N, C-alpha and C positions, 0 to 999 in steps of 0.2 A: 341210148346212153349206157355206158359201162363204167364200173367203179375203177377201171384201169386207166382212164384218161382224165387228166387235169388240164384245164385251160387257164391261160394267163392273159389278162388284158393289160398290156405292158406300156407304161409311161417311161419317163427318162430315169437315168441313174442305174446303179448296179443291182438294185433289189430284184428286178425281174430275172436277171441272170442267176443270182444266188438261189432264187426259188426254183428256177428250171433245173439247176444242178441237184437241188435237194429232192425234187420230184423224181428225176431220173435215177438218183441213188436209191430211192425207195422202190424202184422197179415199176414205176408207172409211166404211161405215155404222157408226154407234155406237148401241148399245142398252144400257139401264141398268136394273139392279135396285137401287132405292133402299131401303136398310135402314131400316125404320120406327123413328123415334125417334133416328136417327143422321144420315142424309143430309140435306143442305140441299134436295134435290129437283131432280135434273136431269130436265127434261121437254122435249118438243118445243116450239119448233123448234130448240133448242140441240142436241138429240139426235134420232135418228130414231124411237125408240120407248122407252117406259119403263113400269115397273111398280113397285109398292111391296110389300115382303115383310117380315114380322117377322124379327128375328134368330132363327135356328134353323129357318126354313122352307125347308129345302133342296129339298124336292120342288117347291114353287112356283118357286123360282129356276131349277132345272134345266129345268122345263117351259117357262118363258118363254124362256130362252136357246136351247133347242132349236127352239122354234116360230119364233124370229126368225132362225134359221140362223147363229147365231154360230159362228165358227171359232176365235177366240181369246178368252179370258176374262182380265180383269185384276181383281184384288182390291185395292181402293184406298180410303184414307180411314180415319179412326179409328173404333173401336168402344169405348164405355165398358165396360171389362172387368168392372167391378163389376156391370153389368147381366146378365152371364152367370150370376151367382149369384142375382140378384134377380128379374128379369122375363122372361128368355128362355123361350120356350115351344117346345122342339124338336118337329118333326113326326116322322113315322114314319121318314123317310129319315135325319133327324138322329140319332134314337135308335139306329138300326142302326149308324150311323157311330160314335157315342160308345162303343158296346160293343166296337169294334175297337181303340180307343186303348189303347196299352200302359201309359201313365201320364198324369199331368197336365201342364199347360203349354200356353200359348196357341199357341206355335209348333207343337207337336205336333198340336193341333187344326187349325191352318191347313194343315199338311202332309197331314192326313187328308182335308180338304176338297179339296185339290189333287188327291190321288189319285182321289177320287171323280169329280171333274170330268174327269180324264183317262180314267177307265174309261168315262165316258159319251161319249167321243169329242171332248172339247174340248181345245184346247191352252191351257195356263195360261201367260200371258206375264208379263214383268217390267215394271212401270210405269216403272222408271228407263230402260228401253230406248226408251221413247217421249219421254222428257224429258231427253236427255243434257246439255242446256245448264243444267239446274237442279241439277247436282251440286256438292258442295263440292270445291274444288281445293286443291292443296298451297300452304302459305305464308300470309302475312298477307293476308286478303281486304279488310279495312277496319279502320281505327282505329289506335291507338297501337302502337308496337313493344313487344313483351313484354320485361320485364327478366329477369334471371337466375332470380329466384324464380318468376315466372310461367311461364317456359319449363320449369322443373323440374316445376311443378305440372301443366302441360298434358301433359307426357310421362307423369307418374305417373298422372294422371287417365285417360289413354288406356289404360294397362295395367289399371287397376282396372275401367274401364267394359267392357273386353273380357272380363275375368274374370267379372264379374257377368253379362254377356250369355251367356257360355258356360254358366252355371248356369241360364239362362232366368229370371232375376229381373227384369232391366230393361236399359236401354241407356244410361242417363245417370247421372252422378255429379257431386257438388260437392266440390271439394278446396281446402284452404287450408293453405299451408306444410307440405305433406307429410302432412296429416291428411285422412281422408275425413270430410266433414261430413254428407253425405246420399247415399243410394242410391235410385234410382227403383225402384219396385215396381209393384203393380197400379194405383196411383192415377194414373200417368202423369206426364209430364215437368213440366207446369205446376204441378200440385198438389205435386209434390216440391219444386219451387223455392220455393213459398210456405212450405213446411215448413222449408226450409233457410235462408231469408232471416234469420230471427231468430237462427239458430245461427252463420251464416257471418261471419267477420271481413272487414274491408275488404280487397279484393284477392283474394277467393276466385274460383276458376275453375269454370266449368260445362263438362263434356266429354260429348259424345254419340258413341258408337262403334257400329260394325257388329259383330254377333256373329261370332266366329271361323268358324263353319260356316253363316253366313247364306245362306239361299236367297233370292236377290235378287228372286224373285217374291213373297215373303211379308214383310210387316211391315218393310219397309226403313226404317231410322231416318230420320225426317223432322222438319224444324224450320220454323216459320213465324213471321210477324210477331207473333202472339199471345205466343209465348214471349219475344220481345224486350221486350214490354210488362211481362210478369211479372218478368223479370230487372231491368228498370229500376226497377220499383216497390220491389224488395227490395234495391237497391244492388249488384247483381251486374253487373260491367262487363267480364268476360272470358269468351269462348265459344270452345271448341275443338270442331271437327267432324271426325271421321275422313273422309279423302278418300273420296268416293263417296256420302256421306250426301246425301239429297235436301233442297234448300232451296227451299221453295215460293215461286215468283216471286222468284228470286234477286236480280234487279236492284232490285226494290222493298225486299226484305229488307235488303240491304246499305246502301241509302240510308237506311232507317229506323234501322239500327244506328248508322250514323255520326251521325245526328241525336241519338240517345239517348246517345252517348258509349260505345257498346259495341264493343269490339274483337273481331273474328271471325277465327279461324285455321283453316286446313285442316291436319289432322294425319295423319302416317303413321308406321309403325313403323321406317322406315329412318333 
């Protein structure tokens, strides 16, 4: 393994591509395992080498990363968690790993995969370290100033989202006038917003938080332009992101939010 090669285990969305571009811009080799049915497919010449592996095929993933001499591995992009129950076909390495898990929870599974990678000699890195300019920052990032009610709901939403995250249920909530309208679970943020839309009153806020004990290498809370489209469709105009959350293509995201009339805030506990 060499310090010049970084591997990505790529799920869906634009994050793996942004990471690949950042790795290449830093003068490193970038190799990718595209998860079948999830990744949009990062292939040469955008990256130096690529393969496709089913979700759960840990043996093939490890063999490819080792053959490519990857020193650091990044796990990035979304995986439809419902597929874990429906279509995932774990190989022998994955089955051995599953037996070691003390209990359920997607973060626990990710931590176990991380431990396995480290045992095989890989360094598991944090995607946010490669994309520091894509993080949410404190204060109003775009849109209207929040009135007193919205400020209270944003603060309350952050508390609830962190509590829900601590229980490993989800990372996003919808709040209106001090009431919890919806909580994200296995369906993911956008599906939760579609569910919340008919329930939420005008002025409801959406809040995404980082889990209190979040390992920044794993499942970092992320938001992209698609979420803005779903919010707009269902009349949700206020978005709070805990400072440090990843905003995919932040400049384009904030520009789109402004066009849709969605106000975006960076939240902290202080």
